[in-house]
C-alpha positions in Angstrom: 70.5 15.2 23.6 72.7 14.0 26.0 73.9 11.1 23.8 75.0 13.4 21.5 76.7 15.3 24.3 78.4 12.3 25.8 80.0 11.9 22.1 81.7 14.7 21.9 83.0 14.4 25.3 84.8 11.1 24.7 86.0 12.5 21.7 87.0 15.5 23.2 89.3 13.2 25.7 90.6 10.5 22.7 91.8 13.5 20.9 94.2 13.8 23.9 97.5 12.2 22.6 98.1 9.5 25.5 101.3 9.1 24.9 102.6 12.8 25.4 103.7 12.8 28.9 104.2 15.9 29.6 102.9 19.8 29.0 105.2 21.0 26.4 105.2 23.6 23.5 105.2 22.2 20.4 107.4 24.1 17.2 105.1 25.0 13.8 106.9 26.8 11.5 104.8 28.2 8.4 108.1 29.1 6.1 108.3 32.1 7.4 108.2 32.6 11.0 108.5 29.9 13.7 105.7 29.8 16.5 105.8 27.3 19.9 102.6 26.5 20.3 101.3 25.3 24.0 100.0 21.6 24.4 97.8 20.9 26.8 98.6 18.0 29.7 96.3 15.3 29.7 94.6 16.4 32.7 94.1 19.8 31.7 92.4 18.7 28.7 90.2 16.4 30.6 89.1 18.8 33.3 88.6 21.0 30.0 85.9 18.2 29.1 84.9 17.8 32.5 83.5 21.4 32.3 82.2 21.0 29.5 80.3 18.3 30.4 79.0 20.1 33.8 77.9 22.8 31.9 75.9 21.1 29.8 74.5 19.1 32.9 73.9 22.4 34.7 71.5 23.5 31.8 69.8 20.3 31.6 68.9 21.0 35.4 68.1 24.3 35.2 65.5 23.9 32.4 64.2 20.9 34.6 65.7 18.3 31.7 65.6 14.8 33.2 69.3 14.2 34.3 71.0 10.7 33.2 71.4 8.1 35.8 74.5 7.2 34.5 78.0 8.7 35.8 80.6 9.6 32.6 83.5 6.8 33.4 86.5 8.7 31.5 85.8 11.4 35.0 87.9 7.9 36.3 90.8 9.3 34.8 91.4 12.2 37.2 93.6 9.6 39.0 95.8 8.6 36.2 95.8 11.2 33.7 99.3 13.2 33.4 100.3 16.1 35.5 101.2 19.2 33.8 105.5 19.5 34.3 105.2 21.6 37.4 102.2 20.1 39.3 102.3 16.5 41.8 99.8 14.6 42.5 100.3 14.6 45.8 97.8 13.9 49.1 95.6 16.8 48.8 94.7 16.3 44.9 94.5 12.5 46.2 91.8 13.6 48.9 89.6 16.2 46.6 89.6 13.7 43.5 88.2 10.9 45.5 85.9 13.5 47.3 84.4 15.2 43.7 84.4 11.4 42.3 82.1 10.8 44.9 80.1 14.2 45.0 79.9 13.8 40.9 78.6 10.0 41.0 75.7 11.2 43.7 74.5 13.8 41.0 73.4 10.9 39.1 71.5 8.8 42.0 68.0 9.3 41.8 67.4 8.0 44.9 69.4 10.8 46.9 67.3 12.4 49.3 69.0 15.8 47.9 67.4 17.5 45.1 70.0 17.1 42.0 70.3 20.9 42.3 72.2 20.2 45.5 74.1 16.9 44.7 75.3 18.6 41.2 76.9 21.8 43.1 78.1 19.6 46.4 80.0 18.2 43.0 81.2 21.8 42.1 82.1 22.8 45.2 85.0 19.7 45.5 86.0 21.2 42.2 86.5 24.3 43.8 87.4 23.2 47.2 90.5 21.6 45.4 91.2 24.5 43.0 91.5 26.5 45.9 95.0 24.8 47.2 96.5 23.0 44.2 95.6 25.4 40.9 93.8 28.6 41.9 93.4 29.6 38.2 90.3 28.0 36.7 88.4 29.1 39.6 86.3 31.8 38.3 85.6 29.6 35.1 84.7 26.9 37.9 82.3 29.0 40.1 79.9 30.1 36.6 79.2 26.3 37.2 76.8 26.8 40.0 73.6 26.7 40.1 72.1 29.7 42.0 
């Protein structure tokens, strides 16, 4: 199951066109009407993949399933994925993204003194900490990732 989910996550990331450097609208015409279609930034696509991965991880933890010991290396793209036109990779973003990666890596370390639930929630709380300062829109969705 985890291998299947990892494949889906990788495919989601690869579906993002790396040549696209900024968020924009694409015009599509069906012959009678013209539509402006939103095209997500690389960072938005990455974060949606991270959300899906962590939602599956939450499900596994809650079910008592064994958690993989492999950190998803795709998450490291948080340091390089193109942001939307209105966002900047500033010191605050750099700080929180680094802390998130550290916390997410901890989830996969079996020898930790903290329970997997605590380690997982720490990583999600890092997401929330950043989003409270940078991009507040996804906060309600991210809060759903927390294990009660």
